[in-house]
VMD Tcl script that draws the C-alpha trace (Angstrom):
set ca {
  {55.05 16.64 -71.66}
  {56.97 19.47 -73.15}
  {60.55 18.92 -74.15}
  {62.95 21.56 -72.84}
  {64.61 23.54 -75.59}
  {68.34 23.77 -74.82}
  {68.71 26.52 -77.41}
  {66.71 28.80 -75.07}
  {69.29 28.50 -72.27}
  {71.25 31.71 -71.74}
  {74.85 31.67 -72.97}
  {77.55 31.11 -70.44}
  {79.08 34.32 -69.10}
  {82.53 35.23 -70.48}
  {85.63 36.07 -68.42}
  {88.99 37.57 -69.36}
  {91.95 37.07 -67.04}
  {95.19 38.94 -67.76}
  {98.28 36.93 -66.87}
  {96.25 33.71 -66.95}
  {99.35 31.51 -67.18}
  {100.82 32.92 -63.96}
  {100.57 31.44 -60.46}
  {97.26 33.22 -59.49}
  {95.94 33.21 -63.04}
  {95.76 29.48 -63.30}
  {93.79 29.13 -60.03}
  {91.56 31.99 -61.10}
  {90.83 30.26 -64.42}
  {89.86 27.06 -62.69}
  {87.62 28.87 -60.22}
  {85.77 30.90 -62.84}
  {85.32 27.81 -65.04}
  {83.86 25.99 -62.06}
  {81.45 28.93 -61.65}
  {80.20 28.44 -65.17}
  {82.22 31.00 -67.09}
  {83.89 30.57 -70.48}
  {87.39 31.80 -69.81}
  {89.91 33.59 -72.00}
  {93.27 34.79 -70.73}
  {96.15 36.89 -71.97}
  {99.64 35.42 -72.04}
  {102.91 36.82 -73.35}
  {103.55 36.20 -77.03}
  {106.32 33.66 -76.23}
  {103.98 31.67 -73.88}
  {101.13 31.15 -76.29}
  {102.30 27.68 -77.42}
  {103.01 26.46 -73.92}
  {99.75 27.69 -72.46}
  {97.54 25.11 -74.14}
  {96.82 23.20 -70.90}
  {95.30 26.07 -68.95}
  {92.84 25.10 -66.15}
  {89.18 25.32 -67.00}
  {89.90 24.92 -70.72}
  {90.71 28.64 -70.77}
  {91.64 29.92 -74.21}
  {95.07 31.72 -74.31}
  {95.34 35.00 -76.20}
  {98.77 36.37 -76.94}
  {98.69 39.95 -75.77}
  {101.30 42.04 -74.01}
  {99.97 44.85 -71.80}
  {102.21 47.29 -73.72}
  {100.84 46.19 -77.12}
  {97.64 48.12 -77.54}
  {96.73 46.45 -80.82}
  {97.09 42.97 -79.38}
  {95.11 43.99 -76.31}
  {92.30 45.32 -78.42}
  {92.24 42.03 -80.36}
  {92.15 40.02 -77.10}
  {89.30 42.08 -75.63}
  {87.31 41.91 -78.89}
  {87.83 38.14 -79.06}
  {86.76 37.50 -75.44}
  {84.03 40.18 -75.21}
  {84.16 39.62 -71.44}
  {81.37 40.11 -69.02}
  {83.97 40.16 -66.20}
  {87.64 40.95 -66.22}
  {90.26 39.99 -63.63}
  {93.48 41.96 -64.20}
  {96.39 39.97 -62.68}
  {99.21 40.56 -65.20}
  {102.04 42.55 -63.60}
  {105.67 42.56 -62.54}
  {104.96 40.93 -59.19}
  {108.36 40.47 -57.52}
  {109.35 43.18 -54.97}
  {113.01 42.43 -55.62}
  {112.80 42.64 -59.43}
  {115.90 44.49 -60.55}
  {114.38 46.12 -63.65}
  {112.78 49.15 -62.04}
  {111.77 50.74 -65.39}
  {109.98 47.60 -66.52}
  {108.13 47.39 -63.13}
  {106.71 50.90 -63.61}
  {105.95 50.58 -67.30}
  {104.18 47.22 -67.09}
  {102.26 47.95 -63.86}
  {101.23 51.46 -64.63}
  {101.22 52.03 -68.39}
  {100.14 48.42 -69.07}
  {97.10 48.75 -66.73}
  {96.23 52.10 -68.35}
  {96.29 50.46 -71.79}
  {93.99 47.61 -70.63}
  {91.44 49.91 -68.97}
  {91.39 52.25 -71.91}
  {90.81 49.33 -74.24}
  {87.95 48.01 -72.08}
  {86.34 51.40 -71.93}
  {86.18 51.52 -75.75}
  {84.96 48.02 -76.48}
  {81.46 47.47 -77.77}
  {80.54 44.93 -75.04}
  {80.73 46.63 -71.69}
  {81.87 44.38 -68.80}
  {79.73 44.26 -65.66}
  {82.78 43.94 -63.34}
  {86.53 44.69 -63.64}
  {88.73 43.61 -60.73}
  {92.22 45.15 -60.68}
  {94.73 43.36 -58.44}
  {96.91 45.88 -56.58}
  {98.98 44.91 -53.44}
  {98.97 45.43 -49.70}
  {102.61 46.50 -50.21}
  {101.20 49.98 -50.91}
  {100.71 50.38 -47.10}
  {104.47 50.11 -46.38}
  {105.61 50.50 -42.78}
  {102.67 52.57 -41.73}
  {101.66 50.94 -38.44}
  {102.37 47.86 -36.30}
  {98.59 47.30 -35.92}
  {95.97 45.79 -38.13}
  {95.69 47.68 -41.43}
  {92.34 48.53 -42.91}
  {91.50 50.41 -46.15}
  {91.36 53.79 -44.38}
  {95.11 53.65 -43.61}
  {97.03 56.07 -45.82}
  {99.52 54.23 -48.08}
  {103.24 54.80 -47.55}
  {104.92 52.56 -50.15}
  {108.48 51.53 -49.26}
  {109.82 50.10 -52.52}
  {109.44 50.62 -56.27}
  {107.03 47.70 -56.68}
  {104.66 49.24 -54.11}
  {104.94 52.68 -55.63}
  {104.12 51.24 -59.04}
  {101.04 49.53 -57.62}
  {99.83 52.69 -55.89}
  {100.39 54.66 -59.07}
  {98.40 52.00 -60.91}
  {95.52 52.48 -58.51}
  {95.48 56.21 -59.21}
  {95.55 55.57 -62.91}
  {92.66 53.08 -62.61}
  {90.55 55.69 -60.81}
  {90.44 57.71 -64.06}
  {88.08 55.03 -65.41}
  {85.72 54.85 -62.39}
  {83.00 56.64 -64.33}
  {83.27 54.42 -67.37}
  {84.07 50.94 -65.93}
  {82.69 49.03 -62.90}
  {86.06 48.81 -61.14}
  {86.97 47.22 -57.86}
  {90.61 47.36 -56.68}
  {91.78 44.44 -54.60}
  {94.76 44.79 -52.27}
  {95.88 41.25 -51.54}
  {98.22 40.70 -48.68}
  {100.80 37.87 -48.89}
  {99.46 34.55 -50.19}
  {100.96 31.28 -51.26}
  {100.25 27.82 -52.55}
  {101.43 25.04 -54.92}
  {102.99 26.42 -58.03}
  {104.33 29.68 -56.59}
  {107.88 30.49 -57.60}
  {110.68 29.75 -55.11}
  {111.64 33.44 -55.58}
  {109.03 33.96 -52.88}
  {109.70 33.23 -49.22}
  {107.39 30.36 -48.26}
  {107.82 28.28 -51.46}
  {111.64 28.67 -50.96}
  {111.41 27.36 -47.38}
  {109.05 24.54 -48.24}
  {111.32 23.43 -51.08}
  {114.28 23.21 -48.68}
  {112.30 21.09 -46.25}
  {110.91 18.87 -49.05}
  {114.50 18.16 -50.19}
  {115.54 17.38 -46.64}
  {118.12 20.22 -46.55}
  {119.59 20.84 -43.13}
  {120.10 24.58 -43.51}
  {118.68 27.52 -45.41}
  {119.91 31.10 -46.09}
  {117.32 33.84 -45.55}
  {117.28 37.62 -45.42}
  {115.35 39.60 -42.82}
  {114.01 37.21 -40.22}
  {112.29 39.74 -37.90}
  {109.23 40.08 -40.12}
  {105.56 39.17 -39.71}
  {103.09 38.71 -42.51}
  {99.42 38.05 -43.11}
  {99.40 34.90 -45.26}
  {96.44 33.48 -47.16}
  {96.02 30.37 -49.30}
  {95.87 31.17 -53.03}
  {92.59 29.22 -53.27}
  {91.04 31.58 -50.71}
  {92.33 34.64 -52.62}
  {90.78 33.57 -55.95}
  {87.60 32.72 -54.07}
  {87.53 36.25 -52.73}
  {88.13 37.65 -56.25}
  {85.35 35.49 -57.70}
  {82.91 36.68 -55.00}
  {83.87 40.30 -55.50}
  {83.22 40.22 -59.28}
  {79.81 38.77 -58.55}
  {78.81 41.57 -56.25}
  {80.79 44.08 -58.27}
  {81.18 46.83 -55.58}
  {81.93 49.69 -57.94}
  {84.79 52.08 -57.13}
  {85.78 50.17 -53.96}
  {89.24 49.33 -52.63}
  {89.17 46.03 -50.69}
  {91.83 44.27 -48.67}
  {92.06 40.52 -49.37}
  {93.71 38.89 -46.38}
  {93.23 36.47 -43.49}
  {93.43 39.07 -40.70}
  {96.11 36.98 -38.89}
  {99.82 37.63 -38.75}
  {102.57 35.02 -38.70}
  {106.19 35.59 -37.77}
  {108.89 33.87 -39.77}
  {109.76 31.85 -36.58}
  {106.15 30.58 -36.31}
  {106.11 29.51 -39.95}
  {109.45 27.73 -39.62}
  {108.18 25.91 -36.48}
  {105.01 24.85 -38.38}
  {107.04 23.41 -41.24}
  {109.34 21.69 -38.81}
  {106.25 19.91 -37.34}
  {105.15 18.93 -40.81}
  {108.58 17.72 -41.97}
  {109.65 16.14 -38.71}
  {112.85 18.16 -38.22}
  {114.04 21.76 -37.70}
  {116.13 23.46 -40.35}
  {119.13 25.68 -39.43}
  {118.54 29.34 -40.49}
  {121.50 31.38 -41.70}
  {121.07 35.10 -42.36}
  {122.64 35.98 -45.68}
  {123.37 39.78 -46.05}
  {122.72 39.46 -49.81}
  {119.02 38.73 -49.08}
  {118.58 41.51 -46.53}
  {116.59 44.51 -47.87}
  {117.12 47.82 -46.12}
  {113.53 48.91 -47.04}
  {111.89 45.67 -45.90}
  {108.31 46.12 -44.68}
  {108.57 44.62 -41.13}
  {104.90 44.02 -40.28}
  {102.05 43.68 -42.74}
  {98.80 42.42 -41.28}
  {95.42 43.35 -42.69}
  {91.86 43.76 -41.70}
  {89.39 41.74 -43.78}
  {86.34 43.33 -42.18}
  {85.35 45.17 -45.37}
  {85.79 42.03 -47.49}
  {83.63 39.98 -45.09}
  {80.94 42.67 -45.20}
  {80.88 42.64 -49.00}
  {81.15 38.94 -49.66}
  {80.70 37.08 -46.35}
  {84.30 35.90 -46.59}
  {84.38 33.98 -43.31}
  {86.02 30.59 -44.08}
  {89.81 30.62 -44.35}
  {92.23 27.76 -44.95}
  {94.53 27.38 -41.89}
  {98.13 28.25 -42.77}
  {99.31 24.81 -41.51}
  {96.97 23.13 -44.02}
  {98.35 25.27 -46.81}
  {101.98 24.50 -45.84}
  {101.23 20.76 -45.59}
  {99.65 20.87 -49.06}
  {102.71 22.62 -50.45}
  {105.19 20.30 -48.63}
  {103.48 17.13 -49.78}
  {103.25 18.28 -53.44}
  {106.93 19.33 -53.39}
  {107.90 15.98 -51.96}
  {106.09 14.17 -54.79}
  {107.89 16.35 -57.33}
  {111.36 16.19 -55.77}
  {111.33 12.63 -54.50}
  {109.17 10.62 -56.91}
  {108.45 7.02 -55.95}
}
mol new
graphics top color blue
foreach p $ca { graphics top sphere $p radius 0.5 }
foreach p [lrange $ca 0 end-1] q [lrange $ca 1 end] { graphics top cylinder $p $q radius 0.2 }
display resetview
């Protein structure tokens, strides 16, 4: 019998996730670690000490997207085979417009330029954009052939980021993902569904919301990171891909679903402070291209996602 020589085993592939300590980043780290990657992730300088418990034993690297020297050090340390770029100003209602543009556009440019000049070339770089770039283009299902019409500064910054990224198509194996709305445990209550779930979990009898005549394509965050992981495996170079469920939900339908889960209906009050004049009314995507590329056929039902969020929020807010 011949003893297997463990030293001959190939080294684990290496992954770099920007914004690894964020909502999506933590799920992404866990998924890539489960796939056998060694994971590094960038965090803001002030988060380095608090990011020691990252999923998948990911190693935090303090590097702001606007600090080219720190970025170069992070990339050189990780020497990634794959890169998932998630770091961004991600809130549509963020009041610091200049910061939104600088981080999302210039920060992405800094990262891609750094990757293009590193000695270890990655085999896949996924850049997370946003379905918000489509704006109010059509009441129908939106596929990647629909021309973007961004309706707010966040969306404009993401579309500008896509154009900047295209400058590196010849040098880097880029895929641009356009995720539609998604949610899950750990998402900030600045976002709509976590805010509503939190109210139900506390047992509140009323909630103040903004525009109520909207419909959205919602996915579970675990499905989104699954799609990202599959995309970096097939590495469809120079592609733009919607990441979505293909199903739209009105706010009324979501509230009715949560009422079934919680056992009561909450009173909705429209607060003018939360109403945005440039609100995108309908945003429902086609995932046909995604399914063609990665056979993305299994989706978590929205009721299952909301129940998961509600039960976890109840544990946190009403501990036994």
